[in-house]
DRENLUMMAR-910707 format. One record per residue: residue in one letter; y, z negated, x of N, C-alpha, C in turn. Coordinates in steps of 0.05 Angstrom, whole numbers, plus 5000, padded with zeros to 4 digits. Example, Ala and Ser with C-alpha at 12.3 -4.5 7.8 and 13.67 -1.06 7.14 Angstrom:
2
a488648445264491048445246493448445264/s495548585257497948575273500148435258/
END
This chain:
509
m733751573094735851583121738051363106/q738651133125739850983114742651023118/k744951033097746651133098749350973116/k751251113129752750973152755450943133/f756850733141759950663134761050573151/y762650753160764950693181767150653161/l767650353182770650183166772250103186/t775050183189777250093204778649933193/t780949813204783549733196785149803213/a788349803207790049783222789649623247/i790749693278790449513291793149373299/d792749143295795848933303797248933327/y799748953323801149013346801848723355/v801848683388802048473394804548363408/n806948413387809248353404809748053391/g807648003374808247693356805447593352/a806047343344803747283332802547313305/p799647273304799147323279800147193255/h800447263227801147123206799247233183/i799847063157798247163136798447463125/g800347533136800047903127798248043144/h797247973164795248083183792547883170/a792447683169790847573158788847723133/v790847763113789947833081788648083090/q789348253103787848663104785148593127/k785648413140782848353156781248293135/v781648043121780047933097778548173078/w780148303070779948503048778248713056/a778848803085776748983100773548813107/d773448633111771148443118770448463088/i771148423064770248383040768548653033/i770348873044768949143035766849153047/a766549093085764549183098762049023092/r762148733081760048513074758748683043/y761248763030759248873005757249133011/h758349293030756649473036754149443050/r754149243065751849193080750149033052/l751448913040749748823013748149143009/l748949272998748349542989745949693009/g746249483035743449603045744549873067/e747549893071748250133088748650023120/k748250233132748750193161752450213169/v752949913175756449813175757149793196/w759249973205760549913230763449833223/f764449613230767649473225768949453243/l771049623247773049603272775449483268/t776549323284779249283285780049213313/g782249113318783649093346786649003349/t788049133370789949053375791349323386/d794349383383795449553384797849423415/e797149543433798949333452801049503469/h802249753470803549863488806649923469/g808450083487810850103471813449853480/a815549963475817749843478818149553467/n817249513441817549233429815949033451/v813549103457812048853470813348943501/v814949083513815749093541818448863531/r820248883506822648763511822148433503/t819248413486818648083480817447983506/a815948163514814547953543817547903564/a819348103572821248093586823647763574/s823347773553825247543539823447303540/a820947303545819347033546818746993573/g819347133593819247153630816147183632/k814847393615812047453626812147793628/s810247883635809148143637807948253608/p808548503609807548563583804448523583/k802948593600800248503594799848223589/e801448023604801047723596801147703572/l803147803561803647763530801647963514/a800648193521799548273508796248163505/d795248033526793047823530792447623511/e795147453513795747263496795747213469/n796447493463797247543433794947643419/s792947833438790747983430788147743424/a788647503445786547353436787247223411/k789847133406790647043377789347193355/f789347513355788647573334785147583336/r784347553355781547603360780847393354/n781747143351781046823342781046863304/f782047143297781047133262777947103262/k776747243284774047293271772847013265/e773446803279771346523269773846423249/a776146383249777446303229776746333209/l777446623200776746813173773846903167/n772146793185769646813183768847163176/l769847273196771247613191768147733208/s766747923190764348053215765148263226/w767448303239767648593251765648563271/d764948893277762448973298764448953323/d766449123323768249143348771549123346/f771649013367775348983372775749143399/i777849303388778849533410781849383422/r782449403447784649353452786149583467/t788649733458789649923472789949993501/s790149743513790749713540787849753561/d786149783541783149743553783050023568/e783450033598783450333608780750443614/a778450253610775750363613774850463582/r776350383558774150443527776950663516/h779250583520781350703499781951023509/w783150953543784651153551783251373551/p780551373561778851663566779551833537/g779351713516778851833491781951953472/v784351783487786851903491787152133502/q785952223527786752383545784852533539/e782852513527780852763518782552893481/f783152743474784952783454787552973453/w788952893476791352993488790553243496/k787553283510787253553520787053743503/r786053643479785053893457787053963442/l789353743441791853873427792854103444/t793054023472794154223488792754533487/e790354533482788754723486789454843462/a790054713434790654843409792855013410/g794854943436798055073432799654853418/d798854603412800554473389802054233407/i802454243436804154083448805554243464/y808254223463810354333479812454123489/k813754203507816254033514819454093511/s820753883501823153993489825253723488/d827453793488829353623490830053463461/y829853193464830253073430832752943437/r833552953407836652783404835852623381/g835452383377835552293351835951963341/l835051823327835451563323832651413321/y832751253342830651183353830950843341/c828450753318827650473308826050333329/l826450133339825049933358822849803339/g823749743314821749543302819249773286/h820150103285818250263276816150323310/e817950293322817050433351817250823348/a818950873331819351183327821651263316/f822751563320824451623313824551693282/i827551603272827951663246830251773238/t830551813209832752023210834951943183/e836751983184839151923173837851783137/k836451903132835251793106833451573104/d832451503126831451243125833750923134/l836151073128837450863134839250763111/v840150513110841550403091843350233100/d846050363103848650203110848850183144/g847150453143847350493179844750353199/k843050193168840750073185837850153177/c836450103198833250193179833050043156/k832350133133831749963112829149773104/l827749843129825649723131825549523146/h827149493168827049273191830349143193/g831949253182834449133175836849143205/r836049373223837049403246838049673249/e840249663269841349933269839550093293/p839450313289837150503311839050583331/e837250603359837950713375838551033377/a841651123389842251383394840651463420/i838651613420836851733448837252043443/n837652043471837452353481835652403508/e833152553502830852483528829752773518/e828352823546826153053537823752963539/n821953063518819052943511817753113505/y815153123500813053293493813053223462/f812353453445812153433419810253573408/f809253463381806453603372807253773353/r806153973344806954223323805554083298/l806553823283805653743268806453953236/s808754123238809654233212807754483213/k805854533226804054743232802454683204/y801854363205799654353185799854213160/s801954203153803954123129802054233106/g802054513095800054623083797854483075/e796154493104792754503101792754193094/i794454013101794053743102794453653066/k795553793051797053753026794753843016/e793754093020791454243009788454013006/r788653923027785953733038786053453018/i788853373014789153152996788653262968/r789753482957789653562934786853602924/s785553752943782653802938781053562932/g781453342939780353102945778753032969/e779253212986777653213012777953013026/l780752953028781652653036783152503016/q782152283008782352112986784651932992/i786051872978788751702985788551522962/l788251222965788351042948790850802947/p792850772932791950772903794451072896/e793051172872794351422868797851462878/s799551162872801851242879802851312906/r800751182925801451262956800451562957/k798551652945797951952942799752082935/n801152102913803152222905805852202930/e806252012940808351902957808052062984/i805552132988805352293008805352593006/l804652612980804652962971807652992975/s808952842965811552902956813352952982/l812552803006813452853031812553153042/l809553223040808953453049810653653033/e811153603005812753912991815253923009/e816653743015818853843037818553893058/g815553863070814754013092815753793120/l813053813131813453653161815053713181/e816653563197817653703224815353593246/d815953773265814653683290815253363298/v813653253310814753003325814252923348/s816152763365815952703385813252543398/f811452653421809052513423808852383450/s812152313465812252153483814652113495/r814651903515817051823520817451813553/p819551813566819451853589818851583603/s816651643621816351333629817651173642/k819951293659821951093671823050953651/d822551013618823950773600821950703595/i819650793587816750713579814950693591/s814050523620811850533632809350443620/w809750193604807550023590805550243569/g804150393578803250583558800850753577/v800050933564797951153569799651363579/p799051393609800251643617799651903604/v801752103605801052353595798752533619/p796952583606794952683626796153003636/g797052963669798253143680800453143684/d802452923678804552893680805652603677/a805852463705805952193702808652093696/t810952303689813152273685814152173651/q811252213640811952153613809551993607/t809851783586808151623571807751753535/v805351693535804351803505805351563486/y806451683463807951513442805751283436/v807051003434804950853428803650893402/w805051033381803651043354801551273354/a802151413373800751713370797951593384/e797951443407795251393423793651133408/a795750983386794650813377792450893354/l792951053342791851203325788851303331/i788251353360786551503366784351293375/n784651033370783050803376780650793351/y781250953329778250943313776151133323/l776851353346775351483355774551373381/s776351293402776151203431773950963419/a774050773406772450523400769150583395/v769150793384766050973377764751053402/g766751133423765951313445767251563453/y768651633430770551873443771151873463/g770752053476772252143505770352003532/r767651813523766951733547763551803536/n762751823508760051913509760252083476/d757252123479756952233448756552083422/d756951773426755651593404757551693382/w760051693382762251753367761051903345/q759652143350758552303334757352213308/g755852013312753751883292756151693272/w758351703284759751513266761951673250/w762951843264765751973249764152233231/p765852323212768452123211768251863196/a771251733203770651453188770951453159/d769651233140769351343121771451183098/l772951023117774750823101776950723124/h779750853123781250683139783250513114/v783250263127784850113113787550043125/f789950053115792449993129794449963110/g796249793115799449693100800949973087/k802449983070804350173062805950233087/d806950123101809050173117808250363140/n805350353140803650583155802650833141/l803750893118803151153102802651393121/r806051443125805851683138804651713171/f803951513180802551613208799451733197/h798351543176795451533169794851753154/a796251843135796652083116797452313126/a799352363140800752613146800652623183/i801352413198800552533220797752513234/w796552323229793352323237791852573229/p792052613206790952853192791153113209/g793953153214794853403233794053413263/m793153113270792453113298789753223299/l787953113277785853203271784553453269/m785753563257786053883247786454023274/s788553913289789254103318787054103337/a785953793334784053743356780953843342/k781253953325778354143303776453883305/l777453673291775453483285775653303251/s773353293241773353173212775653013213/l776853043183778552813176776852613166/p777952323158776852113147777152183118/r774552043104774352083081775851953058/m777051733065778351523052780351393066/l783251343050785351253063786051023039/l785650773047786750563028789150453044/c790850463024793850363031794850163012/h794249843025795249713011797949553010/g799049392994800749282996801349033016/f804148853009804948653032804348473018/i804048223031803747913019806747773021/q807747732999811047613006810047293007/v812247113014811346883008814146752991/g813446662967815046572947816746662936/g815946962938817147282923819747362943/r819247332974821347372993819747433020/k820147693028819047783047818747593071/m816747593089816647363106818747383131/s820147153146822447253160821946983178/k822346983206822446803222825446653216/t826846863204830046753204829646573175/l828546603154828646503134825946263133/g825146253154823446003162820845993144/n819646213128817446273109814246373125/v814546403145812346543155810046353163/v807146403142805346273139802846303158/d802546083170800346043190797746003182/p796246313180793546263162791346023185/f792046023210790145753219790445583213/e793145473205793145153193792345193162/i792145373145791845343126788345313126/v787245463140784145443144783145163154/k784945073174784944743189784444533163/n786744653136787244373124785244473091/f784444713096782944753063780544833070/g779345013093777645153096777745463096/t775645593107775445863115775945983086/d773745893068773846033043775145953021/a777145793026779545703007781345923007/l782046033032784046193034782446503029/r780246593040778846783026779346852999/y778846662987778646622952781346702944/y783146632957786146642948787046992948/f786147022973786447282979785147542963/s782747392956780147622939781747602913/r782047412901782647302870786047382862/e787847262880790247212872791847392883/i790847582899792047802913791548062906/t792648242889791948482883792248662907/i790548802918789848962945791849202943/f792549332924794149552919797649542906/e797749242906800649182900801449002916/d804648942919804848712937804848452920/g803348252939802347992929803847712937/d803147472925805047272932803447042939/f805146962958803846642971805446462969/t804546202948806745982953804045712961/e805045502965802745282980802545182950/e804245192927803745032907801245212894/r802045492890799345672872796945632890/f797145612915795145632931793245332927/k794645112926793244842918792744852887/e793945012868793144952837790145132840/t789745412852787945482849785645422858/y786245342879784245172895782644902880/e784244732867783244522852782044632829/a783344782811782544932783779845082785/n779645272812777345432809775445392827/l775745262847774245202872772844942867/v774344762858773844422853772044392830/n774444392810773144402783772044632776/g771144872787770545112772767445132794/l767645332811765245382826763545082834/g765344942846764244702857763144522838/n764344502814763644302794760144392784/y760744632778758344782761755644712779/v756044832806753744792822752344492826/r754444302826753644042832751743892805/r753043952779752243902751749244022759/v749144292756746044382752744644272778/a745544252800743244112822743343852813/t744243722800744343442794742143392776/m742643562754740443512734738443552738/i737643882759734943892766733643712781/k735443522792734243362811733243052801/n735442982781734342762762732742772746/d732043072725731043092710727943182712/f727943352736725543482743724443462774/g725743202785725243152812726143372828/g727443572826728543692846727943972848/q725944032835724044282835723644372808/l724444652802722944812781722245092783/e719445052772718045342769719545532752/r719145772758719645992747718045992716/p719745952695717945982665716446152660/a714746182640713646422636716246662623/q714346872629716147112625717547122600/e716247032572717447072551719546802543/k719746662566721846482562724646492577/i724646752592726746852601727847132601/d725947242587727247532578728047472548/s729447712542731447722514732347992508/t732448002485733748262473736748252484/p738048462484740848482499742648272476/l744648162482746147972463749148032463/q750547992451753548032454754947942481/k756548042487757547912514758847642508/g758147422523759347102521757247042500/e755247122488752946952472751346932490/l750946722504748646632531747046462510/e744446562507742046442492741146342513/y739446112510737545982536736246152546/v735046382534732746532548734546842561/s737946832562738947052564740447042593/v740246852602741946812632741347142655/p738747072656738147412672738947582661/y738647632638739047962626742047942632/f743747742621747147772625747747762651/t746547662677747847732690746547972710/d744148102706743248282718744548572700/h744648482672745748792663748148792659/v749848602658752548592645754048512675/a754248302680755848182708755948352727/w753248462740752548572765753648922756/p753048992740754649302736757549322737/e758849082722761649052724762749002747/y761448842762761748732791761249032808/h759749162803759349402825761149602820/r762449692791764049852792766449722798/a767149492802770149392810770549412840/m767449292856767849432881767549692892/e766549882881766750102884769550242886/n770850092866773150252865775350062879/f775049902898775949712913777849512896/e776949502875779049352856777349002859/i778348942883777248662898777748442878/n780348382875780848122858779048162821/r778948402816777848432791775048402795/a773148402819770548362824770148082823/a772247952838773047622836772647562817/d774447642791774347562767772147602751/i770747782757768247842741765647592752/t766447542776764647342786765447052771/f767946952776768646772766768946652738/n769346882723768546892695765746842679/l763646962702760746832702760746532702/i762146462719762646162719762945962692/k764346122682765746072649763946062627/e761746392629760046372614757946152616/l757046142648755245902652756245642637/d758345572645759445292639759245322607/g759445512594759045432562756145492552/y754445602572751645592570751045262562/v752045102584751544802589752244672563/q754944722551755944562536753644662511/r753844932503751544902481748944822478/y748144862498744944652501744644452508/e746144372523746344052539744443962545/p743144102568740543982575740143752575/f742243642589742043272593741143112571/k741443212547740743162522738243222512/l738143512521735143692513733443542518/v733443502547731543372570729643192552/k731242922535730042722525728342822499/t728743012483727343142464726143402468/d725943522482724743782490724543852515/q722143772537722543782561722144062574/e720444222557719144522567722744742560/k724144712539725944882536728844682550/a729044482561730244362576729444482609/r727244522614725844652642727544932639/a726945072617727845382616730645402619/v732145222603735545242600736045232634/l734944972642735544902677735145142699/w733245272693732145452705734045722705/n734645762687736645922677739345842687/l739745682690742745512700742745582732/a740445542737739745542775739745842783/y738245952759738346302766741746372769/g743046292750746146332748747346292769/a746946042778748045962804747146092828/v745046172835743846392857745246612855/s745646752825746747032825749546942836/l750346762829753446752837753946702865/a751846692882751746682907752046882920/w750047092912750047372919752747482908/m753847442891755547582878758447492899/l758147242912760547152917759747212954/s757347282959757547302989759447493002/p760247752993762647863007765447643011/f765847532984767947432986768447143007/l766246983001766146653006763246653013/p763146843042760246763053759246553061/e761546343069760246113074758745923045/t760945953030759945843005757445922996/s756746203001754946332986752146242999/g752546213030749846173040749345783038/k751645623027750945383016749845312997/i750645502975749345562946746345602950/l745445842967742845912967741745662978/d742945492997741545273012740545102994/i742744962974742444802953740044862933/f738945122929737445162914735245322925/g735045252948732445362964732345672960/a733845832968733846112955734446272988/e735246143012736346333025735446533032/g735746793034734646993043733547133019/e733447092999732347182976733447312961/r732347462940733947632918732147572894/e733747672872732547562844729647622841/s728847772854725847872844724047632855/e724847522883723647382893723846992885/w725747012869726246722858724146562843/k721846522852720346372833720146062830/r721445952844721645682847724745582860/f726045442842727945242856727544982869/v728244972895728244662903730644582913/v731644332899734944302896734444142924/k736444122940736943952966739843802961/d739143562971742343412974743843532990/r746343542984748943703007751443612996/p752943583006756243523005757643722988/p759343552971760043812953761244102967/l761644262952762144532966765444482969/f767444372950769644452959770744142960/p772543962972773543682975775643672963/r776343492940778743532931781443422943/i783543532939786243552957786643242958/p787143042981787942772976790242712960/
END
């Protein structure tokens, strides 16, 4: 039976346009999804937009638009990521979709109510508009939210509450037992520390007279379901929860991918909600760091917000995907600068990968008419050699028994940049192989040995293409096309037929 892999991302808030921080998360998730498809698994990759709440209402009003107009406009921009970043998502959910999302929210609320975990009470507290959530004094620095740098609003209102405190112990046990895995370990420890203190009940609605843009509380139109409470339910509603039984074939999610600012919502509140509703917990939570620009947090005030669409327009999709894959570590904060981007583009894509593929293809075309038959088996097999010692008969052994196993270990641990390093380090090994045997000279003295050397180099290039397929899917396809190996895997590489194609990566003018 084909193994399923259900992957979700955080859904992006539509009170602003997409920036590079949104883009990097989607690319990381796409790499993971493509890798699991490479393994032959049945993958469902979900993303979407979070469209309700006070921030949307206020931003829309300041722009002279209705909340729906703003949501439609910005949701379309996030949807444009699919083409611009070559994303392979299977579904894009919008929380304003009354037909797809709202039935799941209503069914979930019903389950929480039946469990006795929803009650009504007065609430007095500090509300952070940036969080779209209530915060406490310990979340403040000099009277301002330490994440958003603004003073919270003092609010006194009657809301529905969720008995989250009831589930503190069980959530902690599920995490400690490994039933609910949290990566990296530092984030797991962070949430366990919070659970040690004990969770408090949380407000799950706002008065509709104040926040009407959202999902009405079932049976009480005077209240609107809290924006983040209903937003979390997208992971279920998108696959049919509340509408049909399709969700049972996908749930539980195998991996939730989200940023570190959403840890409490995904690792404490969401598990509590699922326990109350008597539904399985997701198997794993991957909490990634932020991307900064020149060592500073992105800010409109600082004028350092990076537009990913502009980078793609100027350098191509795979150039940006490469930077996200190799230059940013998923579990830590990363940094983007235009200078570093151009430096890595020129060194590793133009002069590295692009140059290697061009050299090998040119030699095959010039010296063997563009075609190479697979050599006799004894010319390509070899006994194991030390890593880095590529004899002319050892490329298949090295790629299949050294590079690929290391690559798989990295990807299974979601060490995306390490897997990218392994792939690009293979290029260095293959370049060393070229320098060692100099097939462009060897062909003049020993044509058969030169043929075997070049076949091995082409084998290395096509192996690179498959390893690159989750990271640089467009480039991977171009390499396979250049060597006539489209849609084939190693066991089927009987002959390489080289085609004339433009350079993989043009130089920066």
